[in-house]
C-alpha positions as CSV (number, residue, x, y, z in Angstrom):
1,M,-167.7,63.3,135.2
2,P,-166.2,60.5,133.2
3,E,-167.7,57.2,134.4
4,D,-164.2,55.7,135.1
5,V,-165.0,52.7,137.1
6,Y,-166.8,50.7,134.4
7,E,-164.3,51.7,131.9
8,E,-160.8,51.9,133.5
9,A,-159.4,48.4,133.6
10,R,-157.7,48.5,137.0
11,L,-160.9,49.6,138.7
12,A,-162.7,46.7,137.0
13,G,-160.1,44.1,138.2
14,F,-160.8,44.6,141.6
15,Y,-164.9,44.7,141.1
16,D,-165.1,40.5,141.9
17,Y,-163.1,41.4,145.4
18,L,-165.5,44.0,146.5
19,N,-168.7,42.6,144.9
20,P,-168.3,38.4,145.2
21,W,-171.2,36.2,144.4
22,T,-174.5,36.9,146.8
23,H,-177.8,35.4,147.2
24,Q,-178.9,37.8,144.5
25,D,-176.9,36.1,142.1
26,D,-178.2,32.5,143.5
27,F,-181.6,34.2,142.3
28,Y,-180.7,34.7,139.0
29,V,-179.5,31.2,138.4
30,A,-182.9,30.0,140.1
31,E,-184.7,32.2,137.5
32,A,-182.8,30.8,134.5
33,R,-183.1,27.3,135.8
34,S,-186.9,28.0,135.9
35,Y,-187.6,29.2,132.4
36,G,-184.5,27.7,130.6
37,G,-182.6,29.1,128.0
38,P,-180.6,31.0,125.7
39,V,-180.4,33.3,128.4
40,L,-178.9,37.5,128.3
41,D,-177.1,38.6,130.6
42,V,-177.5,43.0,129.7
43,G,-174.8,44.8,131.6
44,C,-172.8,41.4,132.6
45,G,-169.8,43.6,134.0
46,T,-166.9,41.5,134.8
47,G,-169.0,38.3,133.8
48,Q,-168.7,36.6,137.2
49,L,-172.8,35.8,136.7
50,A,-172.8,34.9,133.2
51,V,-170.1,32.3,133.3
52,G,-170.8,31.3,136.9
53,L,-174.8,30.3,135.2
54,A,-173.3,28.9,132.3
55,E,-171.5,26.5,134.1
56,T,-173.9,25.6,137.1
57,T,-176.9,25.2,134.6
58,G,-175.4,24.1,130.9
59,L,-177.4,26.7,129.2
60,D,-176.2,29.0,126.5
61,V,-175.4,32.3,127.8
62,T,-175.1,35.8,126.0
63,G,-173.0,38.6,128.0
64,V,-173.4,42.3,126.9
65,E,-171.9,45.2,128.8
66,P,-170.8,48.3,127.5
67,G,-167.3,48.8,129.9
68,G,-164.2,48.5,128.2
69,G,-163.1,47.5,131.4
70,M,-165.2,45.4,132.6
71,I,-165.6,43.3,129.4
72,G,-161.9,42.7,129.1
73,V,-162.0,41.3,133.1
74,A,-164.9,39.0,131.4
75,R,-163.2,38.0,128.6
76,S,-160.4,37.2,130.6
77,R,-161.7,35.1,133.2
78,R,-161.8,30.8,133.5
79,G,-165.0,29.6,131.6
80,T,-165.1,32.3,129.2
81,S,-165.5,30.0,126.4
82,Q,-168.9,29.2,127.4
83,V,-170.1,32.9,127.1
84,E,-170.7,34.5,124.0
85,W,-169.6,38.2,124.7
86,I,-170.9,41.6,123.0
87,H,-169.2,44.9,123.9
88,A,-172.4,47.4,123.0
89,P,-174.5,49.6,125.0
90,G,-177.7,47.5,125.7
91,Q,-179.5,50.5,123.9
92,T,-178.0,49.2,120.4
93,F,-176.6,45.5,120.8
94,S,-177.9,43.4,118.3
95,T,-177.6,39.4,118.2
96,P,-179.7,37.0,115.8
97,T,-180.6,35.3,119.0
98,R,-184.1,35.4,120.8
99,F,-184.0,34.4,124.5
100,R,-186.1,32.9,127.1
101,F,-185.1,34.6,129.8
102,A,-182.7,37.5,130.5
103,Y,-181.8,39.5,133.5
104,M,-179.8,43.0,134.1
105,T,-178.5,43.0,137.6
106,G,-176.0,44.5,139.5
107,H,-178.0,47.7,139.6
108,A,-177.1,47.9,136.3
109,F,-179.9,49.7,135.4
110,Q,-179.6,52.9,138.0
111,A,-176.2,53.3,135.4
112,V,-178.8,54.5,132.8
113,H,-179.3,58.3,133.4
114,T,-182.1,59.6,131.7
115,S,-185.2,57.8,131.3
116,E,-185.1,57.7,127.7
117,A,-182.1,55.9,127.7
118,A,-183.7,53.6,129.8
119,T,-186.8,53.3,127.3
120,A,-184.4,52.7,124.7
121,L,-182.6,49.8,126.5
122,L,-186.0,48.3,127.3
123,A,-187.1,48.5,123.9
124,N,-184.3,46.5,122.2
125,V,-183.7,43.9,125.1
126,G,-187.6,43.4,124.4
127,R,-186.9,43.1,120.9
128,H,-184.9,40.2,121.7
129,L,-186.9,38.4,124.1
130,Q,-189.1,35.6,122.7
131,P,-193.0,36.1,122.6
132,D,-193.3,34.6,126.3
133,G,-189.9,35.6,127.2
134,R,-189.1,36.7,130.6
135,F,-187.1,39.9,131.8
136,I,-186.0,40.7,135.0
137,F,-184.0,43.3,136.7
138,E,-183.9,45.0,139.6
139,T,-183.4,49.1,141.0
140,R,-182.8,49.9,144.6
141,N,-186.3,51.6,146.2
142,P,-185.7,55.4,146.4
143,L,-188.3,55.6,149.3
144,D,-185.2,53.7,151.1
145,R,-182.9,56.4,150.5
146,Q,-179.8,54.1,150.6
147,W,-177.2,56.6,149.5
148,E,-177.4,58.3,152.5
149,R,-175.8,55.6,153.9
150,W,-173.0,55.1,151.5
151,S,-170.3,56.9,152.8
152,G,-167.2,55.9,154.7
153,D,-165.3,53.1,154.8
154,R,-166.5,49.5,154.1
155,A,-164.8,46.0,155.6
156,I,-161.6,45.3,154.6
157,V,-161.3,42.3,152.3
158,D,-158.8,40.0,151.4
159,S,-158.3,39.0,148.2
160,A,-155.1,36.6,146.7
161,E,-153.9,38.6,144.3
162,H,-153.6,41.8,145.6
163,G,-153.7,41.4,149.4
164,P,-156.4,43.4,152.1
165,L,-158.4,45.9,149.8
166,Q,-160.5,48.6,151.5
167,E,-163.6,50.4,149.8
168,S,-165.2,54.0,150.6
169,Y,-167.5,56.0,148.7
170,E,-168.3,60.2,148.7
171,V,-171.5,60.9,147.9
172,A,-173.2,63.5,146.3
173,E,-177.2,64.3,145.4
174,Q,-177.0,66.1,142.1
175,P,-179.3,69.1,140.9
176,D,-180.1,66.5,137.9
177,G,-181.8,63.8,141.0
178,L,-178.7,61.8,140.2
179,I,-176.3,60.4,142.6
180,A,-172.4,61.0,141.8
181,L,-170.5,58.0,143.6
182,T,-166.6,59.0,144.1
183,H,-165.0,55.3,144.4
184,H,-162.0,55.3,146.7
185,I,-160.1,51.5,146.6
186,R,-157.2,51.1,148.8
187,V,-154.6,48.5,148.5
188,L,-153.4,48.8,151.8
189,S,-150.2,46.0,151.5
190,R,-148.7,48.5,148.9
191,G,-150.4,52.3,150.4
192,E,-151.8,52.6,147.3
193,E,-155.5,54.2,146.2
194,L,-157.6,54.2,143.2
195,L,-160.0,56.7,142.1
196,G,-163.2,55.9,140.3
197,H,-166.6,57.7,139.6
198,S,-170.2,56.4,138.8
199,R,-173.6,58.0,139.1
200,L,-176.6,56.4,139.3
201,R,-180.5,56.8,138.6
202,F,-183.1,56.0,141.4
203,P,-186.2,55.5,139.4
204,T,-189.7,55.2,141.2
205,R,-191.8,52.3,140.8
206,E,-194.0,54.2,138.9
207,Q,-191.6,55.3,136.4
208,V,-189.9,52.1,136.1
209,E,-193.6,50.7,135.3
210,A,-194.1,53.8,132.5
211,E,-190.6,53.1,131.0
212,C,-191.8,49.8,130.5
213,A,-194.9,50.4,128.8
214,K,-193.0,52.7,126.5
215,A,-190.7,50.2,125.5
216,G,-193.5,47.8,124.8
217,L,-193.0,45.5,128.2
218,E,-195.7,44.9,130.9
219,V,-194.6,43.9,134.5
220,V,-196.1,41.0,135.6
221,E,-194.6,41.2,139.1
222,W,-193.1,42.9,141.6
223,Y,-190.8,41.9,144.3
224,G,-188.9,43.7,146.9
225,D,-186.3,41.5,147.8
226,W,-184.5,38.2,146.9
227,D,-186.5,35.4,148.5
228,R,-189.5,36.7,146.4
229,T,-192.0,38.6,148.8
230,P,-194.2,41.4,147.1
231,L,-193.0,45.0,147.0
232,R,-193.7,47.3,149.6
233,N,-193.1,51.1,150.5
234,D,-190.6,49.7,152.7
235,S,-188.6,47.2,150.6
236,V,-185.1,48.1,149.9
237,E,-185.3,46.3,146.0
238,M,-187.7,46.6,143.2
239,I,-187.6,43.7,141.4
240,A,-189.4,43.7,137.9
241,V,-190.5,41.0,136.3
242,T,-191.4,41.9,132.7
243,T,-192.7,40.2,129.6
244,P,-193.1,41.3,126.0
245,A,-196.7,42.9,125.9
246,R,-199.7,41.6,123.9
């Protein structure tokens, strides 16, 4: 199944309307202010957070994104000149900059489908950190089994450019443990429907910790939500705060 939800330009063009700025973006802006720059956004998508962070903090920001449709939106948005864009996978991107703070949000870590690929991504990000730098990323707690609640229509969202939009998902558990999603995006004013496809991995806390250790990163803190409460079994999120191991 192709991951066209990240590559197809028209699908990427709807992303910000269906995924507006939230408290999790505020979390990463606050963390960036705390640690300082330069800042690395891994899997930056359409660049909504990268540009917003650069505008509000004045920090130097670099955005890395493998999806052609997503990076195309990022490069065309207002304020794009404040961010350096790199079109490459997280496992192989390269820049001479060493970052004080790096993050990976939008649950993009779950779009990395194998433990080996996740370890390679973590190791490459770690190589780009300053010795006391921080890399923070989130993944949904598999104990919460969120995918079982995703099927069906979501609320209608009004967009200035396209009018009302509605998104729904078809969800399927695959034999390899990945969750396959078929995205239905309906442009209600035109009676048009677009389809996109993606797959997500739901690693456990223990798997993430093992992958970090193999990559040379140490998990120094776990949060269970965006208010920085500690991770528990019933937490919805697993937010890992990591630093290069010594």
